[in-house]
Every structure is written in C-alpha cells, then in structure tokens.
N, C-alpha and C positions, 0 to 999 in steps of 0.2 A: 487175756483181759478183753472183755467184751465192750465194744464201743457203741454207745447208743447213737443212732443217726440224729443229726442236728435237725431240729424242727424249725422251719423258717418262722421268724417273728412276724407277727401281724403288722401290716403297714400302719404307720402312725396316722391317727385320725386328726385331721386338721380342723381345728375349731375356729370359728370366726362368726362375724355377724351375718345373719341371713340376708339374702338380697331383698330389697324392698319391692313391694308389688308396684305395678305400673300406676295404679290408682294413687298410692301414697306418694310416688315420685311426682305425679302430676299435681297433687294437692300441695306438696312441698314447694314446687316451683312457683305455683300461684301465690302461696303465702309469702314468698320472698319479694313479691311486688306490691308495694303499698297501695298503688292505684287500683290494682285488681282486687285486693282485699277490701278496699273501701267500696268498690262497685258491688262486690258480692254481699257486703253488709246492707247496702241500700236496697238491692234486689230482694234480699231476704225479708227486709221490713215491708216492702211492697207486697210480696207474696203473702206474708202473714196477715197484713191488713186486709187483703182481698179475701183470704180464706176465712177470716173471722169478722167479716164485715157485718154479718147479722148481729154479732155480739157487741162489736165496738161502736156501731152507728147509734147515736142517741135517738134518732127518729127514723121512721120509714122514709125511703128516698123520695116517695111521691106525696108525702104528707104536707099539706099546704097550711100556712099560717098567715093569712092575708093581713092581719093586724100588725105583723112584724115583717112585712115585705121590705126587701132591700136594707135589712138591718145590718149594721156594721158588726164585726166580731165582738162578742161580749160573752157573759156567762151562760146565756140561754143558747146562743149559736156561736160556737167557738171560732168558726171560720165565716160567720155571717150567714145571711139568707139571700135567696135570689128574688127575682121579680114576682114570683108566686108565693113567696114566704117559705120555700122549701129549704131545708138545712143543707148548706154547702158541704159540710164535713160528711154527712150521711151519703150524699150523692157522689162525693169524691171516692169514698170507700167502695160503694157498689159499682161505680164506674171503673175502678181499678180491677174489680173482678171480671167485668166484661172485656176490658182492654187486654188483660192477660190471657183470657180465654181465646179471644180472636187471634192474638199473636201466636199462641201455642198451636191452634188449629191450622193457621196459615203455614207455620213451619212444617208441621206433619204433612200437609197436603203438597206443598212445594217440594219437600224433600222426597216424597214418594214418587211424584211425577218426574222431577228432575233426575232422580237416580235411575228410573226406568229408561228415560230418554238418553241420558249421558252414557250409561254403561252399555246400552245397545249400540249407540253411535260409535263409541270407542272400540268395541270388540267386534261388531259385525260391520265391516268396512263398506259393504255395498249399500247399507242404510245410512251411512255417515252423512253424505251430502244432503239428502232430503231432510233428515232430522235437524241438522245444523242450520239449514236455510230457514226452517220453520222457527227455530229459536231466534235466529237473527231478525226475522220479521217482527217477532214480539218485542225484542230489545230495541228496535228502531223507534218505538214510541216511548216518550217519557212515562215513568211509572204512574204518576197521578192521572195523566190523560187517558192511558189505557185502562186504569181502574175505573175512572168515571164512565168511560164508554161501555165497559163490561157491566157495571152496576146498572147503568141506564137500560141496557138490554135485558138483564136478568131480573132486576127489581130491587127495591131498597129494603131488603130484609137481612137479618144477621147471617143466615145461611148463604145468601147470594153474595154478601160482602166477603165472607171467608172464601167462597169459590173464586170470586174475581181476583182477590189478592193472591190466592194460591197460584192462579194462572199467571199473574203478573211476575211473580218471583220464581217461577219454575225455570226460566232460562238461566238465571244466575247459578242455580244448582247444577243444571244440565251441562253447562260449559266447564265448570270445575271438575265434575265427575268424568266428563269425556277426556279432558286433558290428563287427569291422573290415570285413566284406563289406558290411554295410548302408551304411557310409559310402562305401566305394569304388565301389559300383554306381551311385551318383548323380553321380560325377565325370565331367567332359567326355570323358576318353579312353575311358571305357566306352561313353558315348553314341556316340562316333565309331566305335568298333568295331562297335556294333550297326548304325549307319547304313551301314557298308560290307558288311553281310551276314554278319558273323562269327557262327558258331554259338555256342550257350551253352557247350558243353564247351570250345571253343577260347578263349572269353573267360575262362573259369575257369582254364584251364591257362596261357595266355599272358599275360594281363593281371592277373588277381587273385592267383594264386599267388606270383609274385615279390614282390608288395607285402605279403604275409603272412609272409615269411620271418623278418623281425626278431622279430615277436611269437611265432612258433613257436620260435625259438631261445631266447628268454628263458623262455618257459613250459616248454620242455624241460629246462632246468637245474633249475627248481623241481620238476618231476615226477620227475627223476632222484633228487633227495634224498628226496622223499616215498616213492618206490618202495623205496629202500634201507631207510628207516626202517620202513615197513610190512612189508616182507619179514622184517626182523629181529624185529618184533613177532609176526608169524605163527609164525615158527620158535620164538620164546620161549614162545608159548602152546601149541606142539605141533601146530599146524594147517598148518604150512608144509612145506618140503622135509623128507625123511626125516631123523631125528635122526643117522644115521650120516654124513650129508654135512657136511663142515666149513663152516659158515657162522657169521657173527658172532652171529646170533640163537640158533643151536643151542649155541654156546659159552656164551652167557649163561644159557640154559635149564639147561645142565648144571652151571653154577656156583652156582645159587641155593641149593643144599643145603649149600654150603660157605662161605657168607658168614660172616665172622668168624674162619674158620679158614684159608682160602686166598683172601684178598680179591683177589689179582691175577687170579684166574680170571674174575671179572666186571668188574674195572676195565679190563683190556687191551682186550677187544672193545668194551666200552662207550665207551672213549676213542676207539677207531677209528671207531665209528659217529658219535659227536658231531663229531669233526674233519671227517670226510668230508661229512656232511650240512650242517654249518655252512659249510664252504667252498663247497659248491654253492649255498647260499642267498646268500652274499655275492657270489659270481661272477654269479649271476642278477641281483642288484640292480645290480652294476656294468655288466652288459650292457644292462639296461634304461635306465640313465642314459646310456650311451654311444650307444645306438641311437635314443633319443627326441630329435628335433630341438628340441622345445619345452623340454626340460630343458637342452639344450645352450645355448640362447639365454639361459636364466636363470643359467647358471654363469659 
C-alpha cells in the first residue's frame, strides 16, 4: 500500500484590523481634545476668511466714504467704519490675509535658520559653543525690543518685518533642535550609520531630520502666534508695515484716538488677534500632547 507524503498545511492567515497610519492616529488624538478641536475650527474659519477676502469683503479695503465716517455697525457697514469711512469688515478680512502671510513666512524662515544652526551645533561639537553663544546673545533681548531694533535698521516694509521677526524667533528653534540632536546623536542607529561610512550631511538629512519633525511642527505653531502678535505690536507702534496697508495692528493704531467714541474700531481687530493667537497656542499644546509618546502613556 502506497502512502502519500503528508503535505504541510498552509499556516493560518490571521485577519485583523489594519494598523492605522500615523496621520490618522495624530488626527484621532487631536479630535479627542475638545479645546484643540475648537481651536482648529477657529483657525479654519480665519484661513477661509483670508483666502476668500476678495469675495467676502463688501467693499475695497481702501475705499473711503467720508459721509459715513465713524459709523456704528449697521446694515451698510456690518462692523462699522473707521475715521476715513473705510469699512471695518473689509479691512479686517484683508488684514487677516496679511497677518497669516506674515506668520507663515516667519515660521518658514525661523525654522530654516534655527534648524541649520541647531542641528549643526548639536552634531558638530566644535561649533557648538560659538553657535549657542550667538543664540544666547539674541535671546538676551526681549522679542519686541529686538524686533523694533531690527526693523529700525532694515526699514518699515513687509519684507523687512518678516526678516526681522524670522531672526528674532530663530534662537527658539535652534535651542530645541540642538537639544534633540544631542540626544539623537548618541543613539545606536546613528552609530550604525557612522560605521557604514555615511557622511555627516547624509546623517543629518536622512536620520536626524525626520526625527525632528514633530518638535518643529509644535514649535512652528507657537512661533506662528508669536509672529502675528509681534507684527501687530510693531504696526501699532508705527514701526511695522506702512500705515496704509490694512493689518490688524494698523487698525488698532488708528483706533486708539477714538476710544470711548468708536470702541468697535479697536475691539474688532483686537478680538481677531486674541482668537487667532489663542487658537494657535491651544493647537500647539494639543499637538505636543499628541506627538509626545511619554504623555500618551500617562493619559
């Protein structure tokens, strides 16, 4: 009797839910925080209002109506008019566009400069002392005073304001990147890359930079809010962008002479600044909690 050899059975296929992507995990963690969800909704409204300012604004931001100057909110001017008869709602929408643009450009500039300084200081130890003393010297000055000094030297234009604020907030990014790099450079995967002959620029770009993304995203949200606030302060003090440009800070600067007579002129842009900056800070806290594995284990 011929016996057929036993054929090994195929291993059972384990079925189960697919692992969620990191983006979905991050979004799920944020959505479980009501404050972060509210902040995201407010920021989304601000971004949409700025993006569609041309469509939503009832008038051109520089259109003057002297016959209705300092008009209280009514059907003609939903948020009132200023001392030149310009519509406050229209200027608020176009001011949001400029404020968000300034914040985004400052974040990109400060992140690029801070990343270059921080990762170099943390990985190339012979340059650490010189680079960190430079950042310490910048951080020794209050943000607003350093920004005023830089703008006074560069000039009161939009480009110069972005450049000045980018320099002001570069040390914040540099110190965070340096601290993270000092920890990462001692880990086994960096030692393995060195032993395989990887060059220093390759290690920085391929192995260090991806592990710094979370810290950069969180810090970027905070710098975004700081930049909007500082730009408004510079415009309010008369050292920012030209007064004819519709910005939230310029709107508040023009309204200070009419406090008590036309309070909406300073209340409207002030509320916009507070809501936007506060939402960015809350979102930054939510991102920090969602991206930090230590905090996730404690929750």
